[in-house]
N, C-alpha and C positions, 0 to 999 in steps of 0.2 A: 504494500500500500504506500502511496506517495501523496503528500499534501503540499500544495503550493500555497505559501503564506507570505504575508507582510507582518513581521512581528509587532508592528505598531497598531495592528488592527484588532479590535476587541472581538470581532466575529472569528478571526483566526485563532486567537487565544482560547476562546470558548470551544472551538472545534477540537483543538489539541487536548483540552481538558476532558472532553467526551471520549476521545480516543484513548487517552491515558487511563481513564476510569474503566474502560472496556478491556484494558490490558492487551491491546492489539499492537503488533509491530508495524511501524511506519517509518518512512524517510521524509524528512522535511526538506523542501526546496524553497529557499527564499527567492522567489521569482523576480524580484526587483534587482537583486544582485546577480542572479543567474537566469536571465530571461530565456523563456522557451523560444526555440526556433519555429519557423513557420510550419514545418512538418510535425512538430510536437503539438502545436495548437490544433492542426487538422486532426491529429490522432485523438486528442482530448475531445474535440467537438463531436467526432464519431461516437466516442464512448458516452458522451453526455446526451447525444441525440439532439443537439442544439446547433444553431447557426452562430457565426461570430458576433453578430449584433446582439444576440441574446446574452452573451457573457461580457459585454462591453459596459464599462462604467461611464455612461454618457454624461453624468453630472460633473465629471472631472474638468478642470480648466483646460487641460490638453485636448479633451474632446471638443470643446468650444473652439480652441485654436485651429483644430483641423476641420471644423465645420461638419462634424459627424451627423448632426441632426438633419443635414440636407443630403446625406449620402443615401442612395437607393439601397433597399434591403431586398436584393434579389440575387439569383444565381450568378448573374454576370458581374456583380459587385463583390461577391464573396471573397475573391483573392485580395481585393483592395482592403477589405476589412481585416483579413488575417494578417496581411503585411503591416497594417497600422498597429495591430495588437503586438506583433513581434517587435516592432520598432519603438513602441511606447508601452512597455509592460504595466505601467500604472493604470492603464485602461482596462486591464483584465480583472474581471470580477473575482472575488476571493472569499473564502478559500475554495480551491478546487481539489477534490480528493479522488484519486483513482485507485481502484482495488485490483488485486491480482487476478480476479476473475474477469477483468475487462470492463467492469462497470465503473461509473464515475458519477459524481454529484457535486453541485455547487453547495457547499456546506454552510449556508448563511444562518441556518437554524439548527437547534439541537436535534430536532426531528429529522432533518435532511441528513445530518451526520450519522445518526443512528440507522438510517435506511441503508447505508452502504455496509453496515456491519453484519447484515443478514439476519 
């Protein structure tokens, strides 16, 4: 299991607490220091069953700088969104947890984190 976190994020710290309480093994990836490559974002999106705009923090100042609110959300624009996430990891929703069985979840709630534990 791997969890992408920002250690300054309360949702990330809460997710880590749930994982620790469940005594599951996991690897922490501080994705701001070790940003995922485009292929890793694509892989996570498949596991999540989501599109890149679904995991984009559109309220971030960088999102406004890029004009993301005006970007189309369609298959032709998918690569552009993925590239933006890879180049600007602060835009990636957190925490993202991937399990060894190939499932994944955006663990913003305790319930979401528990759902990946099986």
